[in-house]
All heavy atoms as a GROMACS GRO file, in nm:
protein
  599
    1MET      N    1   2.457   2.784   0.031
    1MET     CA    2   2.541   2.661   0.014
    1MET      C    3   2.486   2.551   0.110
    1MET      O    4   2.477   2.440   0.064
    1MET     CB    5   2.687   2.692   0.056
    1MET     CG    6   2.780   2.578   0.030
    1MET     SD    7   2.790   2.542  -0.139
    1MET     CE    8   2.909   2.410  -0.136
    2ILE      N    9   2.456   2.582   0.235
    2ILE     CA   10   2.402   2.483   0.326
    2ILE      C   11   2.268   2.432   0.271
    2ILE      O   12   2.240   2.311   0.284
    2ILE     CB   13   2.380   2.550   0.466
    2ILE    CG1   14   2.512   2.601   0.527
    2ILE    CG2   15   2.312   2.450   0.562
    2ILE    CD1   16   2.592   2.500   0.607
    3GLY      N   17   2.180   2.513   0.215
    3GLY     CA   18   2.055   2.476   0.160
    3GLY      C   19   2.069   2.374   0.056
    3GLY      O   20   1.996   2.279   0.042
    4LEU      N   21   2.176   2.393  -0.036
    4LEU     CA   22   2.198   2.296  -0.141
    4LEU      C   23   2.243   2.166  -0.089
    4LEU      O   24   2.200   2.059  -0.131
    4LEU     CB   25   2.304   2.351  -0.232
    4LEU     CG   26   2.352   2.265  -0.347
    4LEU    CD1   27   2.235   2.243  -0.442
    4LEU    CD2   28   2.478   2.321  -0.422
    5VAL      N   29   2.325   2.158   0.020
    5VAL     CA   30   2.378   2.035   0.081
    5VAL      C   31   2.254   1.958   0.140
    5VAL      O   32   2.236   1.840   0.122
    5VAL     CB   33   2.483   2.069   0.176
    5VAL    CG1   34   2.510   1.934   0.258
    5VAL    CG2   35   2.602   2.114   0.111
    6VAL      N   36   2.167   2.032   0.212
    6VAL     CA   37   2.050   1.972   0.268
    6VAL      C   38   1.958   1.922   0.170
    6VAL      O   39   1.908   1.803   0.181
    6VAL     CB   40   1.980   2.070   0.367
    6VAL    CG1   41   1.846   2.021   0.410
    6VAL    CG2   42   2.065   2.110   0.484
    7TRP      N   43   1.932   1.996   0.061
    7TRP     CA   44   1.852   1.953  -0.048
    7TRP      C   45   1.906   1.823  -0.113
    7TRP      O   46   1.826   1.733  -0.138
    7TRP     CB   47   1.834   2.068  -0.152
    7TRP     CG   48   1.738   2.036  -0.257
    7TRP    CD1   49   1.604   2.046  -0.254
    7TRP    CD2   50   1.772   1.985  -0.390
    7TRP    NE1   51   1.551   2.003  -0.376
    7TRP    CE2   52   1.649   1.971  -0.464
    7TRP    CE3   53   1.889   1.953  -0.457
    7TRP    CZ2   54   1.648   1.918  -0.590
    7TRP    CZ3   55   1.891   1.909  -0.584
    7TRP    CH2   56   1.764   1.893  -0.652
    8LEU      N   57   2.032   1.815  -0.140
    8LEU     CA   58   2.094   1.702  -0.203
    8LEU      C   59   2.081   1.577  -0.107
    8LEU      O   60   2.064   1.462  -0.149
    8LEU     CB   61   2.240   1.723  -0.240
    8LEU     CG   62   2.253   1.816  -0.363
    8LEU    CD1   63   2.409   1.853  -0.378
    8LEU    CD2   64   2.206   1.751  -0.477
    9ALA      N   65   2.098   1.604   0.027
    9ALA     CA   66   2.088   1.496   0.124
    9ALA      C   67   1.950   1.441   0.126
    9ALA      O   68   1.929   1.317   0.130
    9ALA     CB   69   2.136   1.549   0.260
   10VAL      N   70   1.846   1.525   0.118
   10VAL     CA   71   1.715   1.473   0.122
   10VAL      C   72   1.679   1.396  -0.006
   10VAL      O   73   1.621   1.285   0.000
   10VAL     CB   74   1.613   1.596   0.139
   10VAL    CG1   75   1.473   1.551   0.104
   10VAL    CG2   76   1.627   1.659   0.271
   11ILE      N   77   1.718   1.445  -0.124
   11ILE     CA   78   1.702   1.372  -0.248
   11ILE      C   79   1.772   1.242  -0.248
   11ILE      O   80   1.723   1.136  -0.288
   11ILE     CB   81   1.746   1.462  -0.364
   11ILE    CG1   82   1.666   1.588  -0.378
   11ILE    CG2   83   1.752   1.377  -0.495
   11ILE    CD1   84   1.518   1.562  -0.402
   12THR      N   85   1.892   1.236  -0.196
   12THR     CA   86   1.976   1.111  -0.184
   12THR      C   87   1.905   1.012  -0.092
   12THR      O   88   1.896   0.891  -0.118
   12THR     CB   89   2.117   1.137  -0.133
   12THR    OG1   90   2.176   1.235  -0.225
   12THR    CG2   91   2.193   1.012  -0.123
   13ALA      N   92   1.852   1.060   0.021
   13ALA     CA   93   1.784   0.973   0.117
   13ALA      C   94   1.654   0.916   0.052
   13ALA      O   95   1.631   0.797   0.065
   13ALA     CB   96   1.745   1.050   0.240
   14VAL      N   97   1.578   0.994  -0.022
   14VAL     CA   98   1.458   0.940  -0.086
   14VAL      C   99   1.492   0.841  -0.200
   14VAL      O  100   1.428   0.734  -0.202
   14VAL     CB  101   1.384   1.062  -0.155
   14VAL    CG1  102   1.272   1.013  -0.251
   14VAL    CG2  103   1.318   1.156  -0.048
   15VAL      N  104   1.595   0.863  -0.272
   15VAL     CA  105   1.638   0.762  -0.371
   15VAL      C  106   1.686   0.638  -0.308
   15VAL      O  107   1.656   0.529  -0.352
   15VAL     CB  108   1.752   0.825  -0.469
   15VAL    CG1  109   1.814   0.719  -0.554
   15VAL    CG2  110   1.694   0.938  -0.551
   16LEU      N  111   1.760   0.644  -0.201
   16LEU     CA  112   1.811   0.520  -0.131
   16LEU      C  113   1.697   0.446  -0.072
   16LEU      O  114   1.693   0.320  -0.089
   16LEU     CB  115   1.912   0.564  -0.023
   16LEU     CG  116   2.045   0.603  -0.068
   16LEU    CD1  117   2.134   0.650   0.047
   16LEU    CD2  118   2.117   0.483  -0.149
   17VAL      N  119   1.598   0.507  -0.010
   17VAL     CA  120   1.486   0.438   0.047
   17VAL      C  121   1.404   0.372  -0.069
   17VAL      O  122   1.365   0.251  -0.061
   17VAL     CB  123   1.390   0.542   0.124
   17VAL    CG1  124   1.249   0.477   0.153
   17VAL    CG2  125   1.458   0.582   0.251
   18TRP      N  126   1.384   0.443  -0.175
   18TRP     CA  127   1.314   0.384  -0.294
   18TRP      C  128   1.390   0.266  -0.346
   18TRP      O  129   1.328   0.158  -0.374
   18TRP     CB  130   1.298   0.488  -0.405
   18TRP     CG  131   1.246   0.422  -0.528
   18TRP    CD1  132   1.117   0.396  -0.558
   18TRP    CD2  133   1.323   0.385  -0.645
   18TRP    NE1  134   1.112   0.332  -0.688
   18TRP    CE2  135   1.232   0.335  -0.742
   18TRP    CE3  136   1.452   0.392  -0.673
   18TRP    CZ2  137   1.274   0.287  -0.861
   18TRP    CZ3  138   1.496   0.340  -0.796
   18TRP    CH2  139   1.415   0.289  -0.887
   19PHE      N  140   1.515   0.274  -0.357
   19PHE     CA  141   1.600   0.165  -0.417
   19PHE      C  142   1.597   0.037  -0.329
   19PHE      O  143   1.578  -0.068  -0.377
   19PHE     CB  144   1.748   0.205  -0.432
   19PHE     CG  145   1.838   0.106  -0.480
   19PHE    CD1  146   1.832   0.065  -0.627
   19PHE    CD2  147   1.926   0.032  -0.404
   19PHE    CE1  148   1.913  -0.030  -0.670
   19PHE    CE2  149   2.005  -0.067  -0.452
   19PHE     CZ  150   1.997  -0.101  -0.591
   20PHE      N  151   1.604   0.055  -0.198
   20PHE     CA  152   1.612  -0.065  -0.110
   20PHE      C  153   1.477  -0.126  -0.087
   20PHE      O  154   1.462  -0.242  -0.066
   20PHE     CB  155   1.675  -0.027   0.022
   20PHE     CG  156   1.827  -0.018   0.010
   20PHE    CD1  157   1.887   0.106   0.031
   20PHE    CD2  158   1.910  -0.125  -0.024
   20PHE    CE1  159   2.022   0.121   0.016
   20PHE    CE2  160   2.042  -0.111  -0.032
   20PHE     CZ  161   2.103   0.012  -0.012
   21PHE      N  162   1.366  -0.049  -0.082
   21PHE     CA  163   1.235  -0.097  -0.052
   21PHE      C  164   1.153  -0.133  -0.176
   21PHE      O  165   1.047  -0.199  -0.165
   21PHE     CB  166   1.162  -0.001   0.042
   21PHE     CG  167   1.219   0.002   0.172
   21PHE    CD1  168   1.297   0.107   0.214
   21PHE    CD2  169   1.200  -0.100   0.265
   21PHE    CE1  170   1.358   0.115   0.337
   21PHE    CE2  171   1.249  -0.096   0.389
   21PHE     CZ  172   1.334   0.010   0.430
   22ARG      N  173   1.187  -0.093  -0.293
   22ARG     CA  174   1.110  -0.126  -0.407
   22ARG      C  175   1.110  -0.271  -0.444
   22ARG      O  176   1.015  -0.328  -0.491
   22ARG     CB  177   1.150  -0.043  -0.534
   22ARG     CG  178   1.290  -0.085  -0.588
   22ARG     CD  179   1.334  -0.002  -0.710
   22ARG     NE  180   1.471  -0.035  -0.736
   22ARG     CZ  181   1.506  -0.127  -0.828
   22ARG    NH1  182   1.422  -0.186  -0.887
   22ARG    NH2  183   1.631  -0.151  -0.847
   23GLN      N  184   1.217  -0.340  -0.413
   23GLN     CA  185   1.230  -0.485  -0.438
   23GLN      C  186   1.148  -0.569  -0.346
   23GLN      O  187   1.081  -0.665  -0.386
   23GLN     CB  188   1.380  -0.525  -0.443
   23GLN     CG  189   1.456  -0.459  -0.546
   23GLN     CD  190   1.605  -0.487  -0.539
   23GLN    OE1  191   1.645  -0.554  -0.444
   23GLN    NE2  192   1.684  -0.434  -0.624
   24GLY      N  193   1.157  -0.537  -0.224
   24GLY     CA  194   1.089  -0.615  -0.115
   24GLY      C  195   0.938  -0.588  -0.108
   24GLY      O  196   0.856  -0.658  -0.153
   25GLY      N  197   0.910  -0.472  -0.056
   25GLY     CA  198   0.774  -0.423  -0.048
   25GLY      C  199   0.688  -0.534   0.019
   25GLY      O  200   0.732  -0.611   0.101
   26TYR      N  201   0.564  -0.537  -0.023
   26TYR     CA  202   0.472  -0.633   0.028
   26TYR      C  203   0.459  -0.761  -0.058
   26TYR      O  204   0.389  -0.856  -0.026
   26TYR     CB  205   0.333  -0.571   0.044
   26TYR     CG  206   0.330  -0.469   0.162
   26TYR    CD1  207   0.326  -0.336   0.134
   26TYR    CD2  208   0.334  -0.516   0.286
   26TYR    CE1  209   0.326  -0.244   0.228
   26TYR    CE2  210   0.331  -0.425   0.391
   26TYR     CZ  211   0.329  -0.287   0.357
   26TYR     OH  212   0.326  -0.198   0.460
   27LYS      N  213   0.530  -0.756  -0.171
   27LYS     CA  214   0.517  -0.863  -0.261
   27LYS      C  215   0.608  -0.981  -0.214
   27LYS      O  216   0.721  -0.967  -0.179
   27LYS     CB  217   0.571  -0.828  -0.401
   27LYS     CG  218   0.571  -0.932  -0.504
   27LYS     CD  219   0.430  -0.980  -0.535
   27LYS     CE  220   0.438  -1.095  -0.634
   27LYS     NZ  221   0.316  -1.175  -0.629
   28ARG      N  222   0.545  -1.094  -0.190
   28ARG     CA  223   0.612  -1.217  -0.144
   28ARG      C  224   0.583  -1.326  -0.251
   28ARG      O  225   0.475  -1.324  -0.319
   28ARG     CB  226   0.561  -1.252  -0.014
   28ARG     CG  227   0.578  -1.156   0.099
   28ARG     CD  228   0.718  -1.155   0.144
   28ARG     NE  229   0.734  -1.083   0.278
   28ARG     CZ  230   0.732  -0.959   0.293
   28ARG    NH1  231   0.705  -0.882   0.195
   28ARG    NH2  232   0.754  -0.902   0.413
   29ASP      N  233   0.668  -1.426  -0.257
   29ASP     CA  234   0.637  -1.538  -0.344
   29ASP      C  235   0.534  -1.624  -0.274
   29ASP      O  236   0.538  -1.641  -0.151
   29ASP     CB  237   0.764  -1.620  -0.365
   29ASP     CG  238   0.867  -1.553  -0.449
   29ASP    OD1  239   0.824  -1.467  -0.530
   29ASP    OD2  240   0.992  -1.571  -0.430
   30ALA      N  241   0.448  -1.681  -0.350
   30ALA     CA  242   0.342  -1.770  -0.298
   30ALA      C  243   0.400  -1.905  -0.256
   30ALA      O  244   0.490  -1.946  -0.317
   30ALA     CB  245   0.232  -1.790  -0.404
   31LEU      N  246   0.346  -1.950  -0.135
   31LEU     CA  247   0.398  -2.075  -0.081
   31LEU      C  248   0.298  -2.181  -0.130
   31LEU      O  249   0.182  -2.162  -0.158
   31LEU     CB  250   0.393  -2.067   0.071
   31LEU     CG  251   0.479  -1.951   0.132
   31LEU    CD1  252   0.459  -1.948   0.278
   31LEU    CD2  253   0.629  -1.975   0.098
   32SER      N  254   0.349  -2.307  -0.127
   32SER     CA  255   0.265  -2.420  -0.162
   32SER      C  256   0.199  -2.482  -0.039
   32SER      O  257   0.102  -2.557  -0.051
   32SER     CB  258   0.350  -2.530  -0.224
   32SER     OG  259   0.404  -2.485  -0.347
   33ALA      N  260   0.243  -2.447   0.074
   33ALA     CA  261   0.180  -2.496   0.202
   33ALA      C  262   0.189  -2.391   0.309
   33ALA      O  263   0.278  -2.303   0.300
   33ALA     CB  264   0.255  -2.626   0.253
   34PRO      N  265   0.114  -2.400   0.420
   34PRO     CA  266   0.118  -2.299   0.519
   34PRO      C  267   0.265  -2.298   0.587
   34PRO      O  268   0.328  -2.403   0.588
   34PRO     CB  269   0.014  -2.352   0.626
   34PRO     CG  270  -0.084  -2.428   0.543
   34PRO     CD  271  -0.002  -2.489   0.434
   35PRO      N  272   0.309  -2.181   0.623
   35PRO     CA  273   0.445  -2.167   0.676
   35PRO      C  274   0.481  -2.243   0.802
   35PRO      O  275   0.589  -2.274   0.822
   35PRO     CB  276   0.466  -2.024   0.688
   35PRO     CG  277   0.337  -1.956   0.665
   35PRO     CD  278   0.236  -2.056   0.621
   36GLY      N  279   0.383  -2.268   0.892
   36GLY     CA  280   0.414  -2.334   1.009
   36GLY      C  281   0.289  -2.354   1.102
   36GLY      O  282   0.186  -2.306   1.075
   37PRO      N  283   0.306  -2.427   1.213
   37PRO     CA  284   0.191  -2.452   1.300
   37PRO      C  285   0.132  -2.331   1.377
   37PRO      O  286   0.018  -2.344   1.418
   37PRO     CB  287   0.250  -2.555   1.405
   37PRO     CG  288   0.399  -2.529   1.402
   37PRO     CD  289   0.433  -2.483   1.265
   38ASP      N  290   0.208  -2.233   1.401
   38ASP     CA  291   0.161  -2.118   1.472
   38ASP      C  292   0.080  -2.014   1.380
   38ASP      O  293   0.022  -1.923   1.426
   38ASP     CB  294   0.274  -2.039   1.535
   38ASP     CG  295   0.339  -2.123   1.647
   38ASP    OD1  296   0.273  -2.215   1.696
   38ASP    OD2  297   0.456  -2.093   1.670
   39TRP      N  298   0.076  -2.050   1.253
   39TRP     CA  299   0.015  -1.957   1.159
   39TRP      C  300  -0.136  -1.989   1.150
   39TRP      O  301  -0.183  -2.096   1.165
   39TRP     CB  302   0.073  -1.979   1.017
   39TRP     CG  303   0.209  -1.922   1.010
   39TRP    CD1  304   0.319  -1.978   1.072
   39TRP    CD2  305   0.256  -1.800   0.949
   39TRP    NE1  306   0.430  -1.905   1.037
   39TRP    CE2  307   0.399  -1.792   0.970
   39TRP    CE3  308   0.189  -1.707   0.877
   39TRP    CZ2  309   0.463  -1.683   0.916
   39TRP    CZ3  310   0.266  -1.593   0.828
   39TRP    CH2  311   0.395  -1.584   0.846
   40VAL      N  312  -0.219  -1.878   1.130
   40VAL     CA  313  -0.360  -1.888   1.122
   40VAL      C  314  -0.415  -1.844   0.997
   40VAL      O  315  -0.371  -1.735   0.941
   40VAL     CB  316  -0.419  -1.802   1.238
   40VAL    CG1  317  -0.576  -1.796   1.235
   40VAL    CG2  318  -0.372  -1.840   1.372
   41LYS      N  319  -0.501  -1.920   0.932
   41LYS     CA  320  -0.561  -1.883   0.802
   41LYS      C  321  -0.661  -1.770   0.825
   41LYS      O  322  -0.746  -1.784   0.918
   41LYS     CB  323  -0.623  -2.003   0.730
   41LYS     CG  324  -0.673  -1.970   0.598
   41LYS     CD  325  -0.729  -2.093   0.534
   41LYS     CE  326  -0.794  -2.062   0.402
   41LYS     NZ  327  -0.850  -2.176   0.341
   42THR      N  328  -0.652  -1.662   0.747
   42THR     CA  329  -0.753  -1.558   0.761
   42THR      C  330  -0.864  -1.586   0.663
   42THR      O  331  -0.856  -1.679   0.582
   42THR     CB  332  -0.691  -1.414   0.729
   42THR    OG1  333  -0.654  -1.412   0.593
   42THR    CG2  334  -0.564  -1.395   0.815
   43GLU      N  335  -0.962  -1.500   0.658
   43GLU     CA  336  -1.076  -1.513   0.561
   43GLU      C  337  -1.041  -1.450   0.422
   43GLU      O  338  -1.116  -1.454   0.332
   43GLU     CB  339  -1.204  -1.441   0.615
   43GLU     CG  340  -1.252  -1.507   0.746
   43GLU     CD  341  -1.309  -1.645   0.713
   43GLU    OE1  342  -1.368  -1.668   0.613
   43GLU    OE2  343  -1.283  -1.734   0.801
   44GLU      N  344  -0.923  -1.389   0.421
   44GLU     CA  345  -0.881  -1.318   0.296
   44GLU      C  346  -0.838  -1.417   0.190
   44GLU      O  347  -0.768  -1.512   0.216
   44GLU     CB  348  -0.770  -1.226   0.325
   44GLU     CG  349  -0.797  -1.108   0.421
   44GLU     CD  350  -0.667  -1.032   0.461
   44GLU    OE1  351  -0.624  -0.953   0.369
   44GLU    OE2  352  -0.625  -1.047   0.562
   45ARG      N  353  -0.879  -1.393   0.069
   45ARG     CA  354  -0.848  -1.469  -0.050
   45ARG      C  355  -0.848  -1.366  -0.169
   45ARG      O  356  -0.940  -1.287  -0.178
   45ARG     CB  357  -0.941  -1.582  -0.069
   45ARG     CG  358  -0.904  -1.665  -0.195
   45ARG     CD  359  -1.007  -1.776  -0.221
   45ARG     NE  360  -0.946  -1.892  -0.140
   45ARG     CZ  361  -0.986  -2.017  -0.163
   45ARG    NH1  362  -1.094  -2.040  -0.231
   45ARG    NH2  363  -0.926  -2.115  -0.096
   46PHE      N  364  -0.753  -1.380  -0.253
   46PHE     CA  365  -0.744  -1.285  -0.368
   46PHE      C  366  -0.668  -1.354  -0.484
   46PHE      O  367  -0.605  -1.453  -0.466
   46PHE     CB  368  -0.673  -1.153  -0.327
   46PHE     CG  369  -0.535  -1.170  -0.299
   46PHE    CD1  370  -0.426  -1.141  -0.391
   46PHE    CD2  371  -0.485  -1.205  -0.170
   46PHE    CE1  372  -0.301  -1.150  -0.364
   46PHE    CE2  373  -0.353  -1.224  -0.142
   46PHE     CZ  374  -0.254  -1.196  -0.245
   47VAL      N  375  -0.686  -1.291  -0.598
   47VAL     CA  376  -0.619  -1.337  -0.716
   47VAL      C  377  -0.499  -1.250  -0.744
   47VAL      O  378  -0.514  -1.127  -0.753
   47VAL     CB  379  -0.712  -1.343  -0.843
   47VAL    CG1  380  -0.643  -1.376  -0.965
   47VAL    CG2  381  -0.836  -1.438  -0.824
   48ASP      N  382  -0.381  -1.312  -0.749
   48ASP     CA  383  -0.263  -1.232  -0.766
   48ASP      C  384  -0.262  -1.186  -0.919
   48ASP      O  385  -0.267  -1.267  -1.008
   48ASP     CB  386  -0.143  -1.318  -0.738
   48ASP     CG  387  -0.012  -1.252  -0.763
   48ASP    OD1  388  -0.007  -1.128  -0.787
   48ASP    OD2  389   0.100  -1.320  -0.757
   49PRO      N  390  -0.264  -1.055  -0.940
   49PRO     CA  391  -0.266  -1.007  -1.078
   49PRO      C  392  -0.146  -1.041  -1.166
   49PRO      O  393  -0.163  -1.056  -1.282
   49PRO     CB  394  -0.281  -0.851  -1.059
   49PRO     CG  395  -0.239  -0.825  -0.922
   49PRO     CD  396  -0.254  -0.951  -0.841
   50SER      N  397  -0.033  -1.066  -1.103
   50SER     CA  398   0.090  -1.095  -1.183
   50SER      C  399   0.093  -1.242  -1.231
   50SER      O  400   0.145  -1.270  -1.331
   50SER     CB  401   0.215  -1.054  -1.107
   50SER     OG  402   0.230  -1.132  -0.991
   51SER      N  403   0.036  -1.333  -1.145
   51SER     CA  404   0.048  -1.473  -1.181
   51SER      C  405  -0.090  -1.538  -1.213
   51SER      O  406  -0.095  -1.644  -1.277
   51SER     CB  407   0.108  -1.555  -1.065
   51SER     OG  408   0.014  -1.558  -0.952
   52GLY      N  409  -0.197  -1.470  -1.171
   52GLY     CA  410  -0.335  -1.529  -1.197
   52GLY      C  411  -0.372  -1.632  -1.092
   52GLY      O  412  -0.485  -1.690  -1.103
   53GLU      N  413  -0.292  -1.658  -0.995
   53GLU     CA  414  -0.313  -1.760  -0.899
   53GLU      C  415  -0.408  -1.706  -0.786
   53GLU      O  416  -0.396  -1.592  -0.752
   53GLU     CB  417  -0.189  -1.814  -0.830
   53GLU     CG  418  -0.088  -1.888  -0.921
   53GLU     CD  419   0.023  -1.934  -0.840
   53GLU    OE1  420   0.110  -1.851  -0.795
   53GLU    OE2  421   0.039  -2.057  -0.817
   54THR      N  422  -0.496  -1.796  -0.734
   54THR     CA  423  -0.571  -1.764  -0.619
   54THR      C  424  -0.496  -1.795  -0.493
   54THR      O  425  -0.442  -1.905  -0.479
   54THR     CB  426  -0.709  -1.836  -0.614
   54THR    OG1  427  -0.784  -1.808  -0.736
   54THR    CG2  428  -0.793  -1.799  -0.495
   55LEU      N  429  -0.481  -1.689  -0.401
   55LEU     CA  430  -0.396  -1.710  -0.285
   55LEU      C  431  -0.481  -1.687  -0.160
   55LEU      O  432  -0.564  -1.600  -0.156
   55LEU     CB  433  -0.282  -1.609  -0.288
   55LEU     CG  434  -0.198  -1.611  -0.409
   55LEU    CD1  435  -0.089  -1.498  -0.399
   55LEU    CD2  436  -0.122  -1.743  -0.421
   56ASP      N  437  -0.450  -1.769  -0.047
   56ASP     CA  438  -0.507  -1.744   0.073
   56ASP      C  439  -0.410  -1.670   0.162
   56ASP      O  440  -0.282  -1.688   0.139
   56ASP     CB  441  -0.533  -1.881   0.147
   56ASP     CG  442  -0.651  -1.959   0.078
   56ASP    OD1  443  -0.748  -1.898   0.030
   56ASP    OD2  444  -0.640  -2.081   0.072
   57VAL      N  445  -0.452  -1.591   0.252
   57VAL     CA  446  -0.368  -1.519   0.335
   57VAL      C  447  -0.358  -1.585   0.476
   57VAL      O  448  -0.460  -1.614   0.541
   57VAL     CB  449  -0.414  -1.366   0.360
   57VAL    CG1  450  -0.324  -1.294   0.450
   57VAL    CG2  451  -0.426  -1.301   0.219
   58TRP      N  452  -0.233  -1.606   0.520
   58TRP     CA  453  -0.202  -1.661   0.652
   58TRP      C  454  -0.138  -1.563   0.737
   58TRP      O  455  -0.066  -1.476   0.685
   58TRP     CB  456  -0.124  -1.789   0.638
   58TRP     CG  457  -0.198  -1.904   0.581
   58TRP    CD1  458  -0.239  -1.920   0.461
   58TRP    CD2  459  -0.240  -2.028   0.660
   58TRP    NE1  460  -0.308  -2.048   0.441
   58TRP    CE2  461  -0.305  -2.106   0.561
   58TRP    CE3  462  -0.220  -2.067   0.786
   58TRP    CZ2  463  -0.356  -2.229   0.599
   58TRP    CZ3  464  -0.276  -2.188   0.821
   58TRP    CH2  465  -0.339  -2.266   0.722
   59PHE      N  466  -0.161  -1.570   0.874
   59PHE     CA  467  -0.115  -1.464   0.961
   59PHE      C  468  -0.039  -1.532   1.086
   59PHE      O  469  -0.094  -1.631   1.134
   59PHE     CB  470  -0.237  -1.384   1.011
   59PHE     CG  471  -0.212  -1.290   1.111
   59PHE    CD1  472  -0.140  -1.158   1.080
   59PHE    CD2  473  -0.253  -1.297   1.244
   59PHE    CE1  474  -0.115  -1.068   1.171
   59PHE    CE2  475  -0.227  -1.197   1.338
   59PHE     CZ  476  -0.163  -1.087   1.305
   60GLU      N  477   0.068  -1.475   1.118
   60GLU     CA  478   0.144  -1.521   1.237
   60GLU      C  479   0.114  -1.415   1.351
   60GLU      O  480   0.168  -1.304   1.348
   60GLU     CB  481   0.288  -1.537   1.208
   60GLU     CG  482   0.364  -1.644   1.287
   60GLU     CD  483   0.387  -1.599   1.431
   60GLU    OE1  484   0.430  -1.493   1.463
   60GLU    OE2  485   0.374  -1.691   1.519
   61PRO      N  486   0.030  -1.450   1.451
   61PRO     CA  487  -0.007  -1.354   1.549
   61PRO      C  488   0.107  -1.290   1.632
   61PRO      O  489   0.108  -1.176   1.662
   61PRO     CB  490  -0.097  -1.430   1.645
   61PRO     CG  491  -0.149  -1.546   1.564
   61PRO     CD  492  -0.035  -1.579   1.471
   62LYS      N  493   0.217  -1.367   1.665
   62LYS     CA  494   0.324  -1.315   1.744
   62LYS      C  495   0.404  -1.198   1.671
   62LYS      O  496   0.441  -1.108   1.730
   62LYS     CB  497   0.417  -1.424   1.785
   62LYS     CG  498   0.355  -1.525   1.879
   62LYS     CD  499   0.459  -1.633   1.917
   62LYS     CE  500   0.384  -1.734   2.000
   62LYS     NZ  501   0.471  -1.853   2.019
   63SER      N  502   0.426  -1.220   1.549
   63SER     CA  503   0.514  -1.129   1.477
   63SER      C  504   0.425  -1.031   1.389
   63SER      O  505   0.481  -0.925   1.345
   63SER     CB  506   0.606  -1.203   1.379
   63SER     OG  507   0.539  -1.267   1.275
   64GLY      N  508   0.304  -1.073   1.356
   64GLY     CA  509   0.219  -0.987   1.268
   64GLY      C  510   0.254  -1.015   1.118
   64GLY      O  511   0.193  -0.943   1.032
   65GLU      N  512   0.340  -1.104   1.095
   65GLU     CA  513   0.382  -1.136   0.949
   65GLU      C  514   0.267  -1.200   0.881
   65GLU      O  515   0.187  -1.277   0.937
   65GLU     CB  516   0.505  -1.220   0.953
   65GLU     CG  517   0.560  -1.249   0.819
   65GLU     CD  518   0.688  -1.326   0.815
   65GLU    OE1  519   0.734  -1.369   0.931
   65GLU    OE2  520   0.734  -1.367   0.712
   66ARG      N  521   0.256  -1.173   0.751
   66ARG     CA  522   0.157  -1.241   0.667
   66ARG      C  523   0.228  -1.327   0.562
   66ARG      O  524   0.338  -1.295   0.519
   66ARG     CB  525   0.067  -1.131   0.601
   66ARG     CG  526  -0.011  -1.051   0.698
   66ARG     CD  527  -0.057  -0.921   0.642
   66ARG     NE  528  -0.140  -0.932   0.526
   66ARG     CZ  529  -0.270  -0.941   0.522
   66ARG    NH1  530  -0.334  -0.931   0.639
   66ARG    NH2  531  -0.336  -0.949   0.408
   67ALA      N  532   0.161  -1.436   0.514
   67ALA     CA  533   0.218  -1.517   0.416
   67ALA      C  534   0.101  -1.548   0.318
   67ALA      O  535  -0.015  -1.555   0.356
   67ALA     CB  536   0.279  -1.642   0.471
   68TYR      N  537   0.136  -1.573   0.196
   68TYR     CA  538   0.040  -1.604   0.094
   68TYR      C  539   0.059  -1.746   0.043
   68TYR      O  540   0.168  -1.781   0.000
   68TYR     CB  541   0.057  -1.500  -0.031
   68TYR     CG  542   0.051  -1.363   0.032
   68TYR    CD1  543   0.165  -1.281   0.033
   68TYR    CD2  544  -0.066  -1.301   0.074
   68TYR    CE1  545   0.161  -1.152   0.090
   68TYR    CE2  546  -0.075  -1.176   0.130
   68TYR     CZ  547   0.042  -1.104   0.134
   68TYR     OH  548   0.037  -0.974   0.186
   69VAL      N  549  -0.050  -1.824   0.054
   69VAL     CA  550  -0.040  -1.970   0.014
   69VAL      C  551  -0.136  -1.994  -0.096
   69VAL      O  552  -0.250  -1.945  -0.096
   69VAL     CB  553  -0.076  -2.052   0.143
   69VAL    CG1  554  -0.075  -2.198   0.104
   69VAL    CG2  555   0.010  -2.020   0.259
   70ARG      N  556  -0.093  -2.073  -0.193
   70ARG     CA  557  -0.180  -2.108  -0.304
   70ARG      C  558  -0.310  -2.177  -0.258
   70ARG      O  559  -0.299  -2.259  -0.175
   70ARG     CB  560  -0.110  -2.192  -0.404
   70ARG     CG  561   0.001  -2.123  -0.477
   70ARG     CD  562   0.080  -2.216  -0.571
   70ARG     NE  563   0.189  -2.149  -0.627
   70ARG     CZ  564   0.317  -2.143  -0.579
   70ARG    NH1  565   0.346  -2.208  -0.470
   70ARG    NH2  566   0.410  -2.077  -0.639
   71ALA      N  567  -0.421  -2.126  -0.305
   71ALA     CA  568  -0.550  -2.180  -0.255
   71ALA      C  569  -0.563  -2.327  -0.299
   71ALA      O  570  -0.509  -2.368  -0.398
   71ALA     CB  571  -0.665  -2.102  -0.317
   72GLY      N  572  -0.624  -2.408  -0.212
   72GLY     CA  573  -0.641  -2.546  -0.243
   72GLY      C  574  -0.530  -2.632  -0.185
   72GLY      O  575  -0.538  -2.750  -0.185
   73ARG      N  576  -0.424  -2.557  -0.137
   73ARG     CA  577  -0.305  -2.632  -0.084
   73ARG      C  578  -0.303  -2.615   0.068
   73ARG      O  579  -0.210  -2.668   0.134
   73ARG     CB  580  -0.179  -2.573  -0.137
   73ARG     CG  581  -0.179  -2.556  -0.292
   73ARG     CD  582  -0.110  -2.668  -0.353
   73ARG     NE  583  -0.121  -2.658  -0.496
   73ARG     CZ  584  -0.025  -2.642  -0.581
   73ARG    NH1  585   0.093  -2.635  -0.546
   73ARG    NH2  586  -0.048  -2.636  -0.713
   74SER      N  587  -0.399  -2.550   0.127
   74SER     CA  588  -0.401  -2.522   0.270
   74SER      C  589  -0.452  -2.644   0.346
   74SER      O  590  -0.516  -2.728   0.294
   74SER     CB  591  -0.496  -2.407   0.298
   74SER     OG  592  -0.464  -2.298   0.218
   75VAL      N  593  -0.399  -2.660   0.468
   75VAL     CA  594  -0.439  -2.767   0.555
   75VAL      C  595  -0.564  -2.731   0.636
   75VAL      O  596  -0.584  -2.618   0.670
   75VAL     CB  597  -0.328  -2.804   0.647
   75VAL    CG1  598  -0.374  -2.913   0.747
   75VAL    CG2  599  -0.205  -2.844   0.574
   0.00000   0.00000   0.00000
């Protein structure tokens, strides 16, 4: 009986983690301009497969956060 409860708890935890993180993940909406003055443009550039847009990657050193800015709109 204890094994069944533990098994159900593990399955429930996996489903909850999947449910909450599947929407956010690493996918972010592309920005039209860099997010702020502390952000640094990296050498990374890629084509977003879902939109076909070319995006530049910007990095915020203090937090480690990344942002995606439409290419050609960067300062």
